[in-house]
Backbone as a printed PyTorch tensor [residue, N CA C, xyz], in Angstrom:
tensor([[[68.6730, 79.1740,  9.2400],
         [69.6200, 79.5490, 10.2580],
         [68.9710, 80.5700, 11.1770]],

        [[69.3260, 80.6030, 12.4260],
         [68.7300, 81.5160, 13.3940],
         [69.3600, 82.8920, 13.2530]],

        [[68.5090, 83.8850, 12.9580],
         [68.9650, 85.2640, 12.8630],
         [68.3640, 86.0300, 14.0280]],

        [[69.1760, 86.8390, 14.6860],
         [68.7200, 87.5810, 15.8460],
         [68.6070, 89.0560, 15.5050]],

        [[67.5850, 89.6870, 16.0410],
         [67.4500, 91.1280, 15.8890],
         [68.5280, 91.7900, 16.7380]],

        [[68.9960, 92.9860, 16.3600],
         [70.0890, 93.6350, 17.1010],
         [69.8140, 93.8210, 18.5830]],

        [[68.5540, 94.0790, 18.9730],
         [68.2690, 94.3180, 20.3800],
         [68.0210, 93.0470, 21.1700]],

        [[68.0460, 91.8860, 20.5260],
         [67.7790, 90.6470, 21.2260],
         [69.0670, 89.9600, 21.6390]],

        [[68.9460, 89.1930, 22.7110],
         [70.0910, 88.4010, 23.1420],
         [70.0380, 87.0570, 22.4480]],

        [[71.1100, 86.3000, 22.5690],
         [71.1870, 84.9990, 21.9260],
         [70.2200, 84.0040, 22.5350]],

        [[69.6950, 84.2790, 23.7380],
         [68.7810, 83.3320, 24.3770],
         [67.3340, 83.5150, 23.9220]],

        [[67.0430, 84.5710, 23.1290],
         [65.6870, 84.8180, 22.6810],
         [65.6410, 84.8800, 21.1610]],

        [[65.2750, 83.7720, 20.4960],
         [65.2020, 83.8010, 19.0510],
         [64.0100, 84.6320, 18.5810]],

        [[64.1160, 85.2000, 17.3950],
         [63.0110, 85.9550, 16.8350],
         [61.9190, 84.9930, 16.3960]],

        [[60.7460, 85.5460, 16.1100],
         [59.6530, 84.7050, 15.6160],
         [60.0490, 84.0740, 14.2850]],

        [[60.8200, 84.8100, 13.4730],
         [61.2630, 84.2690, 12.1920],
         [62.1950, 83.0740, 12.3780]],

        [[62.9430, 83.0660, 13.4730],
         [63.8660, 81.9560, 13.7130],
         [63.1220, 80.6660, 14.0110]],

        [[61.9230, 80.7670, 14.5870],
         [61.1440, 79.5770, 14.8960],
         [60.0920, 79.2840, 13.8330]],

        [[60.0160, 80.1090, 12.7980],
         [59.0700, 79.8720, 11.7140],
         [59.5600, 78.7080, 10.8530]],

        [[58.6450, 78.0380, 10.1510],
         [59.0620, 76.9330,  9.2940],
         [60.0660, 77.3840,  8.2400]],

        [[61.0360, 76.5460,  7.9850],
         [62.0380, 76.8280,  6.9630],
         [61.5140, 76.3650,  5.6080]],

        [[62.1610, 76.8120,  4.5210],
         [61.6710, 76.5300,  3.1750],
         [61.5150, 75.0350,  2.9080]],

        [[62.5440, 74.2440,  3.1640],
         [62.4830, 72.8150,  2.9000],
         [62.3240, 72.0190,  4.1810]],

        [[61.5880, 72.5690,  5.1380],
         [61.4910, 71.9400,  6.4430],
         [60.8130, 70.5750,  6.3600]],

        [[61.3890, 69.6270,  7.0720],
         [60.8430, 68.2810,  7.1170],
         [59.6910, 68.2310,  8.1170]],

        [[58.7600, 67.3560,  7.8900],
         [57.5920, 67.2140,  8.7480],
         [57.9630, 66.5080, 10.0400]],

        [[57.6130, 67.1170, 11.1600],
         [57.7640, 66.4310, 12.4490],
         [56.4880, 65.6370, 12.6760]],

        [[56.6490, 64.3710, 13.0060],
         [55.4790, 63.5440, 13.3060],
         [54.8090, 64.1130, 14.5520]],

        [[53.4700, 64.2230, 14.5680],
         [52.7980, 64.7980, 15.7330],
         [53.0440, 64.0160, 17.0220]],

        [[53.3550, 62.7440, 16.9260],
         [53.5880, 61.9230, 18.1210],
         [55.0010, 62.0740, 18.6800]],

        [[55.8750, 62.8240, 17.9930],
         [57.2210, 63.0410, 18.5210],
         [57.1470, 63.7090, 19.8960]],

        [[56.2540, 64.6710, 20.0450],
         [56.0800, 65.3300, 21.3370],
         [55.6630, 64.3210, 22.4070]],

        [[54.7530, 63.4230, 22.0610],
         [54.3020, 62.3950, 23.0100],
         [55.4550, 61.4990, 23.4300]],

        [[56.2770, 61.0880, 22.4720],
         [57.4370, 60.2390, 22.7900],
         [58.3740, 60.9650, 23.7400]],

        [[58.6450, 62.2450, 23.4860],
         [59.5360, 63.0010, 24.3560],
         [58.9180, 63.1970, 25.7400]],

        [[57.6050, 63.3840, 25.8130],
         [56.9480, 63.5250, 27.1100],
         [57.0380, 62.2250, 27.9030]],

        [[56.7820, 61.0940, 27.2510],
         [56.8850, 59.7910, 27.9250],
         [58.3120, 59.5770, 28.4170]],

        [[59.2920, 59.8630, 27.5680],
         [60.7000, 59.7100, 27.9470],
         [61.0300, 60.5570, 29.1790]],

        [[60.5930, 61.7950, 29.1870],
         [60.9060, 62.6810, 30.3060],
         [60.1650, 62.2920, 31.5820]],

        [[58.9420, 61.7820, 31.4680],
         [58.2100, 61.3290, 32.6540],
         [58.9190, 60.1190, 33.2600]],

        [[59.3550, 59.1870, 32.4220],
         [60.0810, 58.0110, 32.9260],
         [61.3730, 58.4450, 33.6070]],

        [[62.1040, 59.3570, 32.9880],
         [63.3390, 59.8610, 33.6000],
         [63.0550, 60.5440, 34.9360]],

        [[61.9900, 61.3430, 34.9910],
         [61.6480, 62.0470, 36.2280],
         [61.2690, 61.0630, 37.3320]],

        [[60.5290, 60.0180, 36.9860],
         [60.1510, 59.0260, 37.9880],
         [61.3640, 58.2650, 38.5090]],

        [[62.2860, 57.9360, 37.6300],
         [63.5110, 57.2520, 38.0700],
         [64.3360, 58.1640, 38.9740]],

        [[64.5050, 59.4240, 38.5640],
         [65.2840, 60.3690, 39.3640],
         [64.6210, 60.6440, 40.7110]],

        [[63.3000, 60.8130, 40.7130],
         [62.6310, 61.1090, 41.9780],
         [62.6410, 59.8990, 42.9060]],

        [[62.5990, 58.6870, 42.3480],
         [62.7110, 57.4880, 43.1800],
         [64.0830, 57.4280, 43.8330]],

        [[65.1160, 57.6660, 43.0460],
         [66.4790, 57.6510, 43.5950],
         [66.6570, 58.7440, 44.6420]],

        [[66.1670, 59.9500, 44.3620],
         [66.2680, 61.0410, 45.3350],
         [65.4440, 60.7440, 46.5880]],

        [[64.2710, 60.1610, 46.3970],
         [63.4180, 59.8300, 47.5340],
         [64.0480, 58.7950, 48.4440]],

        [[64.6200, 57.7440, 47.8490],
         [65.2920, 56.7170, 48.6540],
         [66.4880, 57.3290, 49.3850]],

        [[67.2400, 58.1620, 48.6890],
         [68.3840, 58.8210, 49.3210],
         [67.9530, 59.7470, 50.4340]],

        [[66.8740, 60.5090, 50.2150],
         [66.3920, 61.4430, 51.2310],
         [65.8620, 60.7020, 52.4570]],

        [[65.1320, 59.6180, 52.2270],
         [64.6070, 58.8330, 53.3600],
         [65.7570, 58.2190, 54.1490]],

        [[66.7830, 57.7460, 53.4290],
         [67.9300, 57.1460, 54.0980],
         [68.7150, 58.1880, 54.8910]],

        [[68.9470, 59.3460, 54.3100],
         [69.7710, 60.3660, 54.9630],
         [69.0080, 61.2170, 55.9760]],

        [[67.7690, 61.5730, 55.6700],
         [67.0220, 62.5130, 56.5090],
         [66.0260, 61.8440, 57.4450]],

        [[65.7630, 60.6040, 57.2390],
         [64.7750, 59.9170, 58.0620],
         [63.4570, 59.7900, 57.3380]],

        [[62.5710, 59.0090, 57.9070],
         [61.3150, 58.6410, 57.2610],
         [60.4280, 59.7790, 56.8370]],

        [[59.9090, 60.5740, 57.7680],
         [58.8970, 61.5680, 57.4140],
         [59.4880, 62.7670, 56.6730]],

        [[60.6540, 63.2050, 57.0700],
         [61.2900, 64.3460, 56.3820],
         [61.7040, 63.9330, 54.9650]],

        [[62.2910, 62.7630, 54.8310],
         [62.6930, 62.2690, 53.5160],
         [61.5030, 62.0350, 52.6090]],

        [[60.4220, 61.4910, 53.1540],
         [59.2100, 61.2720, 52.3620],
         [58.6050, 62.6050, 51.9270]],

        [[58.6460, 63.6020, 52.8180],
         [58.1600, 64.9320, 52.4590],
         [58.9850, 65.5530, 51.3440]],

        [[60.2970, 65.3750, 51.4430],
         [61.1860, 65.8720, 50.3890],
         [60.8530, 65.2030, 49.0590]],

        [[60.6960, 63.8850, 49.0700],
         [60.3590, 63.1470, 47.8520],
         [59.0040, 63.5920, 47.3180]],

        [[58.0770, 63.8840, 48.2170],
         [56.7580, 64.3600, 47.8020],
         [56.7940, 65.7140, 47.1330]],

        [[57.7710, 66.5280, 47.4500],
         [57.9290, 67.8280, 46.7930],
         [58.7140, 67.7270, 45.4870]],

        [[59.7200, 66.8710, 45.4900],
         [60.5970, 66.7630, 44.3310],
         [59.9100, 66.0850, 43.1500]],

        [[59.1300, 65.0550, 43.3980],
         [58.5050, 64.2940, 42.3060],
         [57.6270, 65.1620, 41.4050]],

        [[56.6770, 65.9320, 41.9320],
         [55.8730, 66.7650, 41.0340],
         [56.7000, 67.8220, 40.3060]],

        [[57.7130, 68.3530, 40.9800],
         [58.5620, 69.3670, 40.3310],
         [59.3160, 68.7550, 39.1500]],

        [[59.8670, 67.5630, 39.3300],
         [60.5830, 66.9020, 38.2320],
         [59.6380, 66.5210, 37.1010]],

        [[58.4500, 66.0580, 37.4320],
         [57.4650, 65.7140, 36.3990],
         [57.0550, 66.9460, 35.6010]],

        [[56.7980, 68.0440, 36.2950],
         [56.4050, 69.2850, 35.6120],
         [57.5380, 69.8030, 34.7250]],

        [[58.7580, 69.7680, 35.2480],
         [59.8900, 70.2240, 34.4440],
         [60.0830, 69.3480, 33.2070]],

        [[59.9770, 68.0370, 33.3680],
         [60.1300, 67.1240, 32.2300],
         [59.0760, 67.3520, 31.1670]],

        [[57.8450, 67.5860, 31.6010],
         [56.7510, 67.8390, 30.6590],
         [56.9940, 69.1470, 29.9120]],

        [[57.3760, 70.2000, 30.6560],
         [57.6680, 71.4940, 30.0280],
         [58.8350, 71.3750, 29.0540]],

        [[59.8990, 70.6990, 29.4650],
         [61.0950, 70.5770, 28.6330],
         [60.7840, 69.8680, 27.3180]],

        [[59.9550, 68.8320, 27.3540],
         [59.5870, 68.1230, 26.1210],
         [58.8810, 69.0750, 25.1570]],

        [[57.9690, 69.8830, 25.6640],
         [57.2650, 70.8410, 24.8090],
         [58.1810, 71.9110, 24.2470]],

        [[59.0850, 72.4060, 25.0810],
         [60.0210, 73.4400, 24.6160],
         [60.9870, 72.8730, 23.5810]],

        [[61.4550, 71.6490, 23.7880],
         [62.3610, 71.0220, 22.8240],
         [61.6490, 70.7890, 21.4940]],

        [[60.3980, 70.3520, 21.5590],
         [59.6190, 70.1040, 20.3450],
         [59.3970, 71.4030, 19.5730]],

        [[59.1220, 72.4810, 20.2850],
         [58.8630, 73.7670, 19.6380],
         [60.0970, 74.3010, 18.9120]],

        [[61.2830, 73.9410, 19.3840],
         [62.5180, 74.4830, 18.7990],
         [63.2340, 73.4980, 17.8730]],

        [[62.6450, 72.3360, 17.6600],
         [63.2950, 71.2990, 16.8490],
         [62.8870, 71.4640, 15.3930]],

        [[63.8640, 71.6760, 14.5230],
         [63.6160, 71.8640, 13.0970],
         [64.6740, 71.1130, 12.2940]],

        [[64.2400, 70.4770, 11.2280],
         [65.1580, 69.8660, 10.2740],
         [64.7560, 70.3590,  8.8960]],

        [[65.7510, 70.6900,  8.0990],
         [65.4810, 71.2960,  6.8040],
         [66.4420, 70.7420,  5.7600]],

        [[65.9000, 70.3580,  4.6120],
         [66.7370, 69.9310,  3.4970],
         [66.9310, 71.1320,  2.5860]],

        [[68.1810, 71.5080,  2.4030],
         [68.5370, 72.6300,  1.5440],
         [69.1430, 72.0920,  0.2560]],

        [[69.3650, 72.9730, -0.7110],
         [69.9560, 72.5350, -1.9780],
         [71.3340, 71.9130, -1.7860]],

        [[72.0820, 72.4220, -0.8000],
         [73.4590, 71.9680, -0.6330],
         [73.6870, 71.1160,  0.6090]],

        [[72.6160, 70.6750,  1.2930],
         [72.8120, 69.8310,  2.4600],
         [71.5810, 69.7550,  3.3370]],

        [[71.7930, 69.3870,  4.5870],
         [70.7050, 69.2450,  5.5550],
         [71.0750, 69.9950,  6.8310]],

        [[70.1020, 70.7050,  7.3980],
         [70.3260, 71.5240,  8.5880],
         [69.3910, 71.0670,  9.6990]],

        [[69.9090, 71.0700, 10.9330],
         [69.1210, 70.6700, 12.0940],
         [69.2720, 71.7310, 13.1770]],

        [[68.1420, 72.2460, 13.6650],
         [68.1260, 73.2130, 14.7680],
         [67.4950, 72.5240, 15.9710]],

        [[68.1400, 72.6360, 17.1250],
         [67.5960, 71.9870, 18.3200],
         [68.1260, 72.6750, 19.5680]],

        [[67.5340, 72.3090, 20.6960],
         [68.0190, 72.7720, 21.9850],
         [67.0490, 73.6770, 22.6980]],

        [[67.0260, 73.5670, 24.0230],
         [66.1900, 74.4240, 24.8560],
         [67.0730, 75.4500, 25.5480]],

        [[68.0040, 74.9960, 26.3610],
         [68.9090, 75.9040, 27.0500],
         [70.1490, 76.1730, 26.2010]],

        [[70.7440, 75.1330, 25.6650],
         [71.8740, 75.2560, 24.7590],
         [71.3590, 74.9200, 23.3770]],

        [[71.2830, 75.9290, 22.5490],
         [70.7280, 75.7440, 21.2100],
         [71.8540, 75.5350, 20.2190]],

        [[71.5690, 74.7030, 19.2250],
         [72.5770, 74.4450, 18.2130],
         [71.9400, 74.3940, 16.8360]],

        [[72.7450, 74.7530, 15.8570],
         [72.3760, 74.6210, 14.4570],
         [73.4860, 73.8150, 13.8170]],

        [[73.1520, 72.6280, 13.3330],
         [74.1320, 71.7610, 12.6770],
         [73.7900, 71.6920, 11.1980]],

        [[74.8110, 71.7790, 10.3790],
         [74.6310, 71.6990,  8.9230],
         [75.5930, 70.6600,  8.3700]],

        [[75.0630, 69.7760,  7.5500],
         [75.8970, 68.7760,  6.8820],
         [75.7920, 69.0230,  5.3830]],

        [[76.8940, 69.4060,  4.7430],
         [76.8640, 69.5690,  3.2880],
         [76.5950, 68.2300,  2.6060]],

        [[75.8550, 68.2740,  1.5270],
         [75.5120, 67.0480,  0.8060],
         [76.7290, 66.2570,  0.3740]],

        [[77.8190, 66.9460,  0.0560],
         [79.0260, 66.2490, -0.3990],
         [79.7390, 65.5070,  0.7260]],

        [[79.4170, 65.8340,  1.9890],
         [80.0630, 65.1750,  3.1300],
         [79.2930, 63.9460,  3.6260]],

        [[78.1230, 63.7050,  3.0710],
         [77.3140, 62.5650,  3.5030],
         [77.9180, 61.2750,  2.9770]],

        [[78.2140, 60.3450,  3.8930],
         [78.7710, 59.0600,  3.4960],
         [77.6770, 58.0190,  3.3050]],

        [[76.8170, 57.8740,  4.2990],
         [75.6930, 56.9520,  4.1550],
         [74.5950, 57.3470,  5.1440]],

        [[73.4440, 56.7300,  4.9840],
         [72.2980, 57.0490,  5.8270],
         [71.6970, 55.7630,  6.3880]],

        [[70.8870, 55.9470,  7.4210],
         [70.2520, 54.8040,  8.0710],
         [68.9040, 55.2730,  8.6120]],

        [[67.9000, 54.4270,  8.5320],
         [66.5890, 54.7260,  9.1060],
         [66.3600, 53.7420, 10.2480]],

        [[66.1010, 54.2730, 11.4470],
         [65.8810, 53.4480, 12.6450],
         [64.5030, 53.7140, 13.2190]],

        [[63.9760, 52.6940, 13.9140],
         [62.7150, 52.8340, 14.6320],
         [62.8200, 52.1370, 15.9720]],

        [[62.4400, 52.8390, 17.0280],
         [62.3170, 52.2260, 18.3390],
         [60.9050, 51.6930, 18.5050]],

        [[60.5970, 51.0980, 19.6600],
         [59.2630, 50.5240, 19.8640],
         [58.1270, 51.5560, 19.7470]],

        [[58.3050, 52.7440, 20.3430],
         [57.2650, 53.7640, 20.2240],
         [57.1960, 54.3280, 18.8150]],

        [[58.3450, 54.4240, 18.1540],
         [58.3610, 54.8780, 16.7610],
         [57.5340, 53.9400, 15.8850]],

        [[57.7560, 52.6330, 16.0390],
         [57.0080, 51.6490, 15.2470],
         [55.5110, 51.7360, 15.5260]],

        [[55.1820, 51.8950, 16.8050],
         [53.7680, 51.9590, 17.1830],
         [53.0570, 53.1150, 16.4890]],

        [[53.7290, 54.2650, 16.3690],
         [53.0870, 55.4500, 15.8180],
         [53.5380, 55.7970, 14.3990]],

        [[54.2560, 54.8980, 13.7450],
         [54.6030, 55.1040, 12.3430],
         [55.6200, 56.1930, 12.0760]],

        [[56.5700, 56.3430, 12.9710],
         [57.6170, 57.3340, 12.7280],
         [58.9880, 56.6720, 12.7870]],

        [[59.9780, 57.4080, 12.3560],
         [61.3340, 56.8690, 12.2930],
         [62.3260, 58.0030, 12.4800]],

        [[63.5780, 57.6260, 12.7100],
         [64.6460, 58.6190, 12.7380],
         [65.6090, 58.3160, 11.6000]],

        [[66.0520, 59.3710, 10.9620],
         [67.0260, 59.2530,  9.8840],
         [68.3830, 59.6450, 10.4400]],

        [[69.3540, 58.7730, 10.2860],
         [70.7130, 59.0710, 10.7370],
         [71.5610, 59.2910,  9.4850]],

        [[72.1720, 60.4620,  9.4140],
         [73.0200, 60.8240,  8.2860],
         [74.4620, 60.7870,  8.7740]],

        [[75.2410, 59.8390,  8.2700],
         [76.6500, 59.7210,  8.6500],
         [77.4890, 60.5750,  7.7140]],

        [[78.4590, 61.2710,  8.3010],
         [79.2530, 62.2170,  7.5200],
         [80.7240, 61.8430,  7.5280]],

        [[81.4660, 62.5500,  6.7070],
         [82.9150, 62.3720,  6.6410],
         [83.6080, 63.3520,  7.5830]],

        [[82.9150, 63.7770,  8.6190],
         [83.4550, 64.7430,  9.5590],
         [83.9220, 64.0500, 10.8260]],

        [[84.9610, 64.6030, 11.4270],
         [85.4470, 64.0630, 12.6950],
         [84.5680, 64.5620, 13.8340]],

        [[84.2110, 65.8570, 13.8230],
         [83.4380, 66.4460, 14.9180],
         [81.9830, 65.9890, 14.9050]],

        [[81.3510, 66.0530, 13.7780],
         [79.9470, 65.6680, 13.6530],
         [79.8890, 64.3940, 12.8190]],

        [[80.0450, 63.2620, 13.4790],
         [80.0810, 61.9850, 12.7680],
         [78.7360, 61.5480, 12.2340]],

        [[77.6620, 61.9800, 12.8990],
         [76.3220, 61.6020, 12.4660],
         [75.3290, 62.6820, 12.8820]],

        [[74.3570, 62.8790, 12.0560],
         [73.2770, 63.8200, 12.3350],
         [71.9890, 63.0110, 12.4280]],

        [[71.2940, 63.1100, 13.5490],
         [70.0570, 62.3530, 13.7660],
         [68.8590, 63.2800, 13.5920]],

        [[68.0140, 62.9440, 12.6330],
         [66.7730, 63.6740, 12.4100],
         [65.6670, 62.8120, 12.9980]],

        [[65.1080, 63.2670, 14.1150],
         [64.1440, 62.4810, 14.8830],
         [62.7140, 62.7810, 14.4780]],

        [[61.8370, 61.8120, 14.7010],
         [60.4060, 62.0360, 14.6030],
         [59.8620, 62.2940, 13.2230]],

        [[60.4530, 61.6930, 12.1990],
         [59.9120, 61.8310, 10.8510],
         [58.8440, 60.7690, 10.6280]],

        [[57.7990, 61.0850,  9.8660],
         [56.9120, 60.0120,  9.4430],
         [57.7400, 58.9730,  8.6730]],

        [[57.4510, 57.6940,  8.8540],
         [58.2900, 56.6420,  8.2970],
         [58.4660, 56.7720,  6.7800]],

        [[57.3970, 57.0420,  6.0710],
         [57.4940, 57.1640,  4.6080],
         [58.4030, 58.3250,  4.2130]],

        [[58.3300, 59.4290,  4.9520],
         [59.1820, 60.5850,  4.6510],
         [60.6440, 60.2790,  4.9540]],

        [[60.9050, 59.5470,  6.0240],
         [62.2830, 59.1730,  6.3600],
         [62.8900, 58.3010,  5.2660]],

        [[62.1170, 57.3380,  4.7820],
         [62.6140, 56.4590,  3.7150],
         [62.8180, 57.2370,  2.4110]],

        [[61.8790, 58.1260,  2.0770],
         [62.0130, 58.9290,  0.8590],
         [63.2100, 59.8620,  0.9480]],

        [[63.4290, 60.4630,  2.1180],
         [64.5700, 61.3630,  2.3010],
         [65.8800, 60.5920,  2.2070]],

        [[65.9060, 59.4100,  2.8040],
         [67.1010, 58.5630,  2.6930],
         [67.4250, 58.2910,  1.2260]],

        [[66.4230, 57.9050,  0.4500],
         [66.6390, 57.6250, -0.9740],
         [67.0740, 58.8750, -1.7290]],

        [[66.4740, 60.0230, -1.3910],
         [66.8400, 61.2810, -2.0290],
         [68.2980, 61.6440, -1.7420]],

        [[68.7210, 61.5030, -0.4910],
         [70.1110, 61.8340, -0.1210],
         [71.1030, 60.8760, -0.7820]],

        [[70.7380, 59.5990, -0.8600],
         [71.6120, 58.6310, -1.5250],
         [71.7140, 58.9310, -3.0110]],

        [[70.6140, 59.3220, -3.6320],
         [70.6230, 59.6720, -5.0660],
         [71.5060, 60.8920, -5.3090]],

        [[71.3880, 61.8880, -4.4300],
         [72.2370, 63.0770, -4.5410],
         [73.7030, 62.7130, -4.4800]],

        [[74.0370, 61.8130, -3.5480],
         [75.4370, 61.4040, -3.3920],
         [75.9530, 60.6800, -4.6110]],

        [[75.1360, 59.8270, -5.2220],
         [75.5950, 59.1070, -6.4100],
         [75.6850, 60.0140, -7.6170]],

        [[74.8560, 61.0800, -7.6690],
         [74.9470, 62.0460, -8.7650],
         [76.1980, 62.8900, -8.6590]],

        [[76.6910, 63.1040, -7.4300],
         [77.8740, 63.9520, -7.2300],
         [79.1580, 63.2470, -7.6180]],

        [[79.1340, 61.9220, -7.5920],
         [80.3560, 61.1550, -7.8570],
         [80.6220, 61.0170, -9.3280]]])
């Protein structure tokens, strides 16, 4: 859980808050690459839409100049955001459940008690399959937090964690 020093604001976590947790799950090294690719694609789509709109509304040369300024800014922001999100993304298996810390501007800590886990699922997208990673989805008996997604796990670890969580659930019953 994120603990703040008395003189710090909520927007600045301590070094201990970003340190590895006791039962922290391994983030696949390619998770950062996937997030960077995702953000670059989003930035290119957004800058294309803004560029077309600017050219239509402002005229050819002014609109093209605007698009020429916006595109690198969006690409740089997307690249930075992927790195910042990766640096703050943590998943941890505790004795009594699973905890996920995430967020760049709006940070969150989600905890799912082991007794609230209904079932789990392991998914892989095309880039996940290419680089041998997977996401574990933990479905809960909660109305507010219906599912917790743990992204960027090595595939073998995701499958082992799924089996471990299912075993815990059957032992509790």
